[in-house]
C-alpha positions as CSV (number, residue, x, y, z in Angstrom):
1,X,-11.6,1.4,22.9
2,X,-11.6,4.9,24.2
3,X,-10.8,7.5,21.6
4,X,-9.2,10.3,23.6
5,X,-6.9,13.1,22.6
6,X,-3.8,10.9,22.5
7,X,-5.6,8.7,20.0
8,X,-6.3,11.6,17.7
9,X,-2.7,12.9,18.0
10,X,-1.7,9.6,16.3
11,X,-4.7,9.1,14.1
12,X,-4.6,12.5,12.3
13,X,-1.1,12.1,10.9
14,X,-1.8,8.5,10.1
15,X,-4.8,9.4,8.0
16,X,-2.9,12.2,6.3
17,X,-0.1,9.8,5.3
18,X,-2.7,7.3,4.1
19,X,-4.4,10.0,2.0
20,X,-1.1,11.2,0.4
21,X,-0.3,7.6,-0.4
22,X,-3.7,7.0,-2.1
23,X,-3.1,10.3,-4.0
24,X,0.1,9.0,-5.5
25,X,3.0,8.9,-2.9
26,X,2.9,5.1,-3.0
27,X,4.2,3.4,0.1
28,X,3.9,6.1,2.8
29,X,0.4,4.9,3.8
30,X,1.8,1.6,4.9
31,X,2.8,3.1,8.3
32,X,-0.8,4.3,9.0
33,X,-2.2,1.0,10.5
34,X,1.0,0.4,12.6
35,X,0.9,3.9,13.9
36,X,-2.7,3.5,15.0
37,X,-1.8,0.1,16.5
38,X,0.4,1.9,19.0
39,X,-2.7,3.4,20.7
40,X,-5.4,0.8,20.0
41,X,-5.4,-3.0,19.4
42,X,-4.2,-3.9,15.8
43,X,-7.5,-5.3,14.6
44,X,-9.4,-2.2,15.8
45,X,-6.8,0.0,14.1
46,X,-7.4,-2.0,10.9
47,X,-11.2,-1.7,11.4
48,X,-11.0,2.1,11.7
49,X,-8.6,2.4,8.6
50,X,-10.5,0.1,6.3
51,X,-13.6,2.2,5.5
52,X,-11.4,5.2,5.0
53,X,-9.3,3.1,2.7
54,X,-12.4,2.2,0.6
55,X,-13.4,5.9,0.2
56,X,-9.8,7.0,-0.6
57,X,-9.6,4.2,-3.2
58,X,-12.8,5.4,-4.9
59,X,-11.5,9.0,-5.0
60,X,-8.1,8.1,-6.3
61,X,-9.5,5.7,-9.0
62,X,-11.9,8.4,-10.1
63,X,-9.0,11.0,-10.2
64,X,-6.9,8.7,-12.4
65,X,-9.7,7.0,-14.3
66,X,-8.2,8.0,-17.7
67,X,-4.6,7.3,-16.7
68,X,-3.7,3.7,-16.1
69,X,-1.8,0.9,-18.0
70,X,-4.2,-1.8,-19.2
71,X,-1.6,-4.4,-19.9
72,X,0.0,-4.2,-16.4
73,X,-3.4,-4.6,-14.8
74,X,-4.3,-7.6,-17.0
75,X,-1.0,-9.2,-15.8
76,X,-1.1,-8.2,-12.2
77,X,-4.8,-8.5,-11.1
78,X,-5.3,-12.3,-11.5
79,X,-2.2,-12.8,-9.4
80,X,-3.6,-10.4,-6.8
81,X,-6.8,-12.4,-6.6
82,X,-4.8,-15.6,-6.1
83,X,-2.6,-14.0,-3.4
84,X,-5.6,-12.6,-1.4
85,X,-7.3,-16.0,-1.5
86,X,-4.1,-17.8,-0.5
87,X,-3.5,-15.4,2.4
88,X,-7.1,-15.8,3.7
89,X,-6.8,-19.6,3.6
90,X,-3.2,-19.6,5.1
91,X,-3.6,-16.8,7.6
92,X,-3.4,-19.0,10.6
93,X,-0.3,-20.9,9.3
94,X,1.9,-18.0,8.2
95,X,4.0,-16.0,10.5
96,X,3.6,-12.2,10.0
97,X,7.1,-11.7,11.3
98,X,8.6,-14.0,8.6
99,X,6.6,-12.3,5.8
100,X,7.6,-8.8,7.0
101,X,11.3,-9.8,7.4
102,X,11.4,-11.4,3.9
103,X,9.5,-8.6,2.1
104,X,11.5,-5.9,4.0
105,X,14.9,-7.5,3.0
106,X,13.9,-7.9,-0.6
107,X,12.6,-4.4,-0.8
108,X,15.7,-2.8,0.6
109,X,17.9,-4.9,-1.8
110,X,15.7,-3.8,-4.8
111,X,15.8,-0.2,-3.7
112,X,19.6,-0.2,-3.4
113,X,19.9,-1.8,-6.9
114,X,17.7,0.9,-8.3
115,X,20.0,3.6,-6.9
116,X,23.1,2.1,-8.4
117,X,21.6,0.7,-11.7
118,X,19.6,3.2,-13.6
119,X,17.5,2.3,-16.6
120,X,19.0,4.3,-19.6
121,X,17.0,7.1,-21.0
122,X,14.7,6.0,-23.8
123,X,14.8,2.3,-22.7
124,X,11.5,0.8,-21.6
125,X,11.3,-2.6,-20.0
126,X,8.0,-4.2,-21.1
127,X,5.6,-5.9,-18.7
128,X,5.6,-9.7,-18.7
129,X,2.8,-12.2,-18.0
130,X,4.7,-14.5,-15.6
131,X,6.4,-11.7,-13.7
132,X,3.1,-9.8,-13.5
133,X,1.2,-12.8,-12.1
134,X,3.9,-13.6,-9.5
135,X,4.4,-10.0,-8.4
136,X,0.6,-9.5,-8.3
137,X,0.2,-12.6,-6.2
138,X,3.0,-11.5,-3.8
139,X,1.4,-8.1,-3.5
140,X,-2.1,-9.5,-2.9
141,X,-0.8,-12.0,-0.3
142,X,1.3,-9.4,1.6
143,X,-1.5,-6.9,1.4
144,X,-3.9,-9.3,3.0
145,X,-1.5,-10.7,5.6
146,X,0.4,-7.5,6.6
147,X,-1.0,-4.6,4.7
148,X,2.3,-4.5,2.9
149,X,1.5,-4.9,-0.8
150,X,3.3,-1.9,-2.3
151,X,6.9,-3.3,-2.6
152,X,6.1,-6.3,-5.0
153,X,4.0,-4.0,-7.2
154,X,6.6,-1.3,-7.3
155,X,9.4,-3.8,-8.0
156,X,7.5,-5.0,-11.1
157,X,6.4,-1.6,-12.4
158,X,9.3,0.8,-11.6
159,X,11.7,-0.7,-14.1
160,X,9.2,0.1,-16.9
161,X,9.8,3.9,-16.3
162,X,6.2,4.9,-16.8
163,X,5.2,8.5,-16.5
164,X,4.4,9.5,-12.9
165,X,0.7,9.9,-13.6
166,X,0.6,6.5,-15.5
167,X,2.6,4.8,-12.7
168,X,0.3,6.2,-10.0
169,X,-2.9,5.6,-12.0
170,X,-2.0,2.0,-12.5
171,X,-1.1,1.7,-8.8
172,X,-4.3,3.2,-7.5
173,X,-6.5,1.0,-9.7
174,X,-4.5,-2.1,-8.8
175,X,-4.7,-1.5,-5.1
176,X,-8.3,-0.2,-5.2
177,X,-9.4,-3.5,-6.8
178,X,-7.1,-5.5,-4.4
179,X,-8.6,-3.8,-1.3
180,X,-12.1,-4.4,-2.4
181,X,-11.2,-8.1,-2.9
182,X,-10.1,-8.0,0.8
183,X,-13.5,-6.6,1.9
184,X,-15.4,-9.9,2.6
185,X,-12.5,-11.6,4.4
186,X,-12.1,-8.5,6.5
187,X,-15.8,-8.3,7.4
188,X,-15.6,-11.9,8.6
189,X,-13.2,-10.7,11.3
190,X,-16.2,-8.9,12.8
191,X,-14.3,-5.8,13.9
192,X,-16.4,-3.1,12.3
193,X,-19.0,-1.8,14.7
194,X,-20.9,1.5,15.4
195,X,-18.1,2.8,17.6
196,X,-15.3,2.3,15.1
197,X,-17.5,3.7,12.3
198,X,-18.1,6.9,14.4
199,X,-14.4,7.4,14.7
200,X,-14.0,6.7,11.0
201,X,-16.6,9.3,10.1
202,X,-14.8,12.0,12.2
203,X,-11.5,11.3,10.3
204,X,-13.1,10.9,6.9
205,X,-13.0,14.7,5.8
206,X,-9.3,14.8,6.5
207,X,-8.8,11.6,4.6
208,X,-10.5,13.0,1.5
209,X,-8.6,16.3,1.6
210,X,-5.2,14.5,2.0
211,X,-6.0,12.2,-0.9
212,X,-6.7,15.2,-3.2
213,X,-3.5,16.8,-2.0
214,X,-1.6,13.7,-3.0
215,X,-3.2,13.8,-6.5
216,X,-2.4,17.5,-6.8
217,X,1.3,17.0,-5.9
218,X,1.9,14.0,-8.2
219,X,0.4,15.8,-11.3
220,X,3.0,18.6,-10.8
221,X,6.0,16.3,-10.4
222,X,8.4,15.4,-13.2
223,X,9.8,11.9,-13.8
224,X,13.3,13.1,-12.8
225,X,12.0,14.0,-9.3
226,X,9.3,11.3,-9.1
227,X,11.3,8.1,-9.4
228,X,14.1,9.0,-6.9
229,X,11.4,10.0,-4.4
230,X,9.4,6.8,-4.9
231,X,12.6,4.7,-4.6
232,X,13.6,6.6,-1.4
233,X,10.1,5.9,0.0
234,X,10.5,2.3,-1.0
235,X,13.7,2.0,0.9
236,X,12.2,3.5,4.0
237,X,9.2,1.2,3.7
238,X,11.5,-1.8,3.4
239,X,13.4,-0.7,6.5
240,X,10.2,-0.3,8.4
241,X,9.1,-3.8,7.3
242,X,12.4,-5.3,8.2
243,X,12.4,-3.7,11.6
244,X,8.8,-5.0,12.3
245,X,9.9,-8.5,11.2
246,X,12.9,-8.4,13.6
247,X,10.6,-7.2,16.4
248,X,8.1,-10.0,15.6
249,X,10.9,-12.6,16.2
250,X,12.0,-10.8,19.3
251,X,15.5,-10.1,17.8
252,X,15.4,-6.4,18.6
């Protein structure tokens, strides 16, 4: 892999988006690996992104260490562990295109429903054990298979109408733990090497700055602005996943 100027023209915005996502703008970072995969092979793109992801997860967990919902994590994380394990065992039998198509379609439908069906002010939908496990499992599975774990998590947590910082804090802890669960399976792929780590090190300062920028932005955003923004991002992510699934089947 030759990291020339064209590579960095793609890598720099990809890392910025990933940092903003880890700082709180959930979902926008999902395009980072696909963006890199336009200039390097997909597994090498993932190998470059993954160490950056680990550092960004550590920063965002520290930033939100006092602001996360314990009950949601208790319900979601066991499912995430099951989903990551199932994805690792089933990786060779599951079509990425089918997963992307399904998750993309469901995500768009959920996003549209959120636009037309608002939760009344003062009404809080409580987290549930079964729903949390199932959404956690779906999130862990799709995160491991296609790096697309945000939609199932958001579909479970968004109706609860948590404050922006509580929503984001719960998200960053959940995905931080989920990503560390993926570490051993990812290392077994054997894609991390001195060359990819050198490129990662060059991009790391930008990754750290953009993560803090995301944290700064979310802490200054009201619920009235936060949820429409997150729902719009969710719709765009769903459209991107749907498009990737259609391409995977050769339908577009």
